[in-house]
Structure formats: C-alpha cells, structure tokens
C-alpha positions in Angstrom: -18.5 -1.0 -4.4 -17.0 -1.7 -7.9 -14.6 -0.7 -10.0 -13.7 -0.5 -13.4 -10.6 -2.3 -14.8 -8.9 -0.8 -17.4 -7.1 -3.8 -18.4 -5.6 -6.9 -16.7 -1.1 -6.9 -17.3 1.1 -9.6 -17.6 4.7 -9.8 -18.7 8.0 -11.9 -18.6 11.2 -10.6 -17.3 14.1 -8.9 -19.4 16.9 -7.0 -19.1 16.6 -3.7 -19.2 20.6 -2.8 -18.3 22.9 -4.5 -18.3 23.0 -6.8 -14.1 18.8 -5.7 -13.8 16.1 -7.1 -15.2 12.7 -6.9 -14.8 9.2 -7.3 -16.0 8.3 -4.3 -15.6 7.1 -3.9 -19.4 3.9 -5.6 -19.2 1.1 -6.1 -21.9 -2.3 -6.4 -21.5 -4.3 -9.8 -22.4 -7.1 -10.1 -24.1 -8.1 -13.8 -22.7 -9.2 -15.1 -19.9 -6.4 -15.8 -17.4 -5.9 -18.1 -14.5 -4.8 -16.2 -11.1 -2.9 -19.1 -8.5 -2.3 -17.8 -4.7 1.5 -17.1 -5.9 1.2 -16.0 -9.1 -0.9 -14.4 -12.3 0.0 -17.4 -15.2 2.1 -15.9 -17.4 3.4 -13.4 -15.6 6.7 -13.4 -14.1 8.9 -11.2 -11.1 12.8 -11.0 -11.7 13.5 -9.5 -8.1 11.8 -11.9 -5.6 13.2 -10.3 -3.2 10.7 -8.0 -3.4 8.2 -8.7 -5.5 6.2 -11.9 -5.5 5.4 -13.7 -2.9 2.1 -14.6 -1.7 1.7 -11.3 -0.5 2.6 -9.4 -3.9 0.6 -12.1 -6.5 -1.3 -8.8 -8.1 0.0 -5.6 -8.3 -2.9 -2.6 -8.6 -2.6 0.8 -10.1 -4.7 3.5 -10.7 -5.8 4.4 -14.3 -6.7 8.4 -12.5 -2.5 8.7 -11.8 -2.2 8.4 -15.4 -3.6 11.8 -16.0 -1.2 13.0 -13.3 1.9 11.8 -14.5 1.5 12.9 -18.5 0.9 16.4 -17.0 4.5 15.9 -14.8 6.5 14.2 -17.3 4.6 16.4 -20.2 4.2 13.4 -22.6 1.5 10.3 -23.3 2.1 7.3 -20.4 0.7 4.3 -21.7 -1.4 1.5 -19.7 -0.1 -0.3 -18.2 3.6 1.9 -17.8 4.1 1.2 -13.9 4.4 -2.6 -14.3 1.1 -3.4 -12.4 -0.9 -6.3 -13.4 -4.1 -4.5 -12.9 -4.7 -0.9 -14.0 -8.5 0.1 -12.0 -10.1 3.2 -12.9 -11.6 5.2 -10.0 -9.4 3.9 -6.8 -7.7 5.9 -4.9 -4.9 5.1 -2.0 -7.0 7.1 0.3 -9.5 4.7 0.4 -8.3 1.1 -0.3 -7.4 -0.2 3.2 -5.0 -2.8 4.4 -7.2 -6.1 4.9 -10.2 -5.2 2.8 -11.6 -8.2 0.5 -12.6 -7.6 -3.4 -13.5 -10.3 -5.9 -12.3 -10.0 -10.0 -14.4 -13.1 -11.4 -14.0 -16.3 -10.5 -11.3 -14.7 -7.2 -11.3 -12.6 -4.4 -8.4 -10.9 -3.2 -7.5 -9.5 -0.1 -4.9 -5.6 0.5 -2.0 -6.4 1.6 0.8 -3.6 1.7 1.5 -1.0 -0.8 3.7 -0.9 -3.6 7.2 0.4 -2.8 8.6 2.1 -5.4 12.4 1.2 -7.3 15.1 2.3 -9.4 13.1 0.3 -11.8 10.7 2.5 -12.2 13.4 5.3 -12.5 14.8 3.1 -15.9 11.7 2.7 -16.7 11.2 6.8 -17.4 14.5 7.4 -17.7 14.3 9.4 -14.6 16.0 9.1 -12.0 14.4 11.3 -9.7 11.6 9.7 -10.7 10.5 6.7 -7.9 11.3 9.1 -5.4 8.7 11.0 -7.4 6.4 8.7 -7.3 6.6 8.2 -3.1 6.0 11.9 -2.7 3.0 11.8 -4.7 1.2 8.7 -2.6 0.2 7.5 -5.6 2.1 4.2 -4.8 -0.5 1.3 -6.0 -0.4 -1.8 -4.1 -0.7 -6.0 -3.6 -3.5 -8.4 -3.6 -3.2 -11.7 -1.8 -5.4 -14.2 -3.5 -7.5 -15.7 -1.3 -9.2 -18.0 -4.2 -7.3 -18.6 -6.7 -9.8 -18.3 -10.1 -10.1 -17.1 -13.5 -9.9 -13.0 -14.2 -10.3 -11.7 -18.1 -10.9 -8.6 -19.1 -14.4 -6.5 -18.6 -14.8 -8.1 -15.8 -15.1 -5.9 -12.4 -13.3 -5.4 -9.2 -16.1 -5.3 -6.5 -15.3 -4.6 -2.7 -17.0 -7.2 -0.4 -15.6 -6.6 2.8 -14.6 -3.6 4.1 -11.6 -4.0 7.2 -13.0 -2.6 10.0 -9.2 -1.2 11.2 -9.7 0.9 7.9 -6.1 1.8 8.0 -5.8 3.1 4.5 -2.7 2.8 1.6 -2.0 6.1 2.3 -1.8 5.8 6.3 1.3 2.8 5.4 3.0 5.5 2.8 3.0 8.0 5.6 5.0 5.9 7.6 7.6 4.9 4.9 8.0 8.1 3.7 6.6 11.2 6.1 5.8 11.0 8.7 7.8 8.0 10.4 7.6 8.2 13.7 3.8 9.0 14.4 3.4 7.1 17.3 -0.6 6.2 17.1 -0.6 5.9 13.2 2.1 3.0 14.7 -0.3 1.5 17.1 -2.9 1.8 14.7 -0.7 -0.4 11.4 0.4 -2.9 13.6 -2.3 -4.0 15.0 -3.5 -5.6 11.5 -2.5 -8.6 10.9 -3.4 -8.8 7.0 -0.5 -6.1 7.2 2.8 -8.2 5.2 4.3 -10.0 7.9 7.8 -8.5 7.8 6.2 -4.9 7.3 4.3 -5.0 10.5 7.5 -6.4 12.3 9.5 -3.6 10.9 6.8 -1.3 12.0 6.8 -2.7 15.4 10.3 -2.6 15.8 10.0 1.4 15.2 7.3 1.8 17.7 9.1 0.0 20.6 11.9 2.1 19.2 10.3 4.9 20.4 8.7 4.5 23.0 
C-alpha cells in the first residue's frame, strides 16, 4: 500500500514560553534531506526525555485529521501544526500497526509507538485542553524508528512493505493509554509485540502483572 506524503518537515528548538523549549514549530523542506538512525538532519528535539532517540526518529501525522481540527477549532490549521516530520495522506491510527515496515526514498522505517500528546500542543494551540482533545480523538499520530538510513525528499511515496503479523494497531495502544487501561486481552496482545518501544512495553507488562 502506498501513501502520499504531503510534507516533510523539520524545525529547531526554540523557547515558546519561559522555561519551555520546543521544536514543534516546524516548516516543510523543499530539497532532499538525510535521515539517520537517530534524527532527520536539520531537525531537533528539545525534551529528550520524552522525544527523540532511536525509537522516535520521525513523527508522522495524518493529513486527513486536519479537517477534523479545523471544524473543531473553527479556523484554518496549517501544516505542520502538530510538530510532525511527515504529513501523510490517507493514513490512519486504526490501520497502522506496531512493527509495520515502510519505505520512503532510500530509508526503511518501522512503526515503534504512538505519539503521546503533551502540554506543548496546548501551548501551540493556545488551548489548555487541547492535548486531551487529541488523546480523546485518537488522532495522535505515531513514530518511526529507522531500520535503514538514507535520503528522502518531497514528492516521494511512503510504501508499506511488510505488515506485522500481530497486527496491534496504534489505536489499540492508544486505548491502553487513555480509555481501556485494564483490558487484559489487549494487554496480552500488546506485550507480545517486541517491536513496541521497550519502556512502553515494560510499562504494559507491569500493568498486566498487577491485574492478573
């Protein structure tokens, strides 16, 4: 399956309020850029405790969700307002699974975990409840780790080349975060997926052990 990449985005860390730095204010690139195993060159992460690292190299957000937020907020929402590196058309948290492998340009990418909305989004949209709105909607986006480094550039297609056999979707993991935390059957399915970011997998393992 192929997906249209509407925009490839990078940004530098800047202070968005006193004591809070972020690189959420990204801009679309117009030329090719190199993606390493830890970062897309020219991009930055301010909060390295919660962002960045080998499991969170590229943040992906669906272009299709923008219409929802424009209706919700009653104003135009410009790409890439959610701090994503890749704005992708016709992609969904329901369809993308942990461990799925994609190709983009020279790179090979693997889905590692959902994006967890934080207070930076609230500041970006000047709405204290916005991070919760994103979580509640399920329109969180997700992260790629990099299996093969290389160049990517605007106009290229994101191609699904291998579906993970467990088929645990981003939406499934979001349910354990926000709405169905004690779903034992789902917890058992999720902890079997070794491609899930290790710290998150251990968190769910601990929760499962506490329940059963």
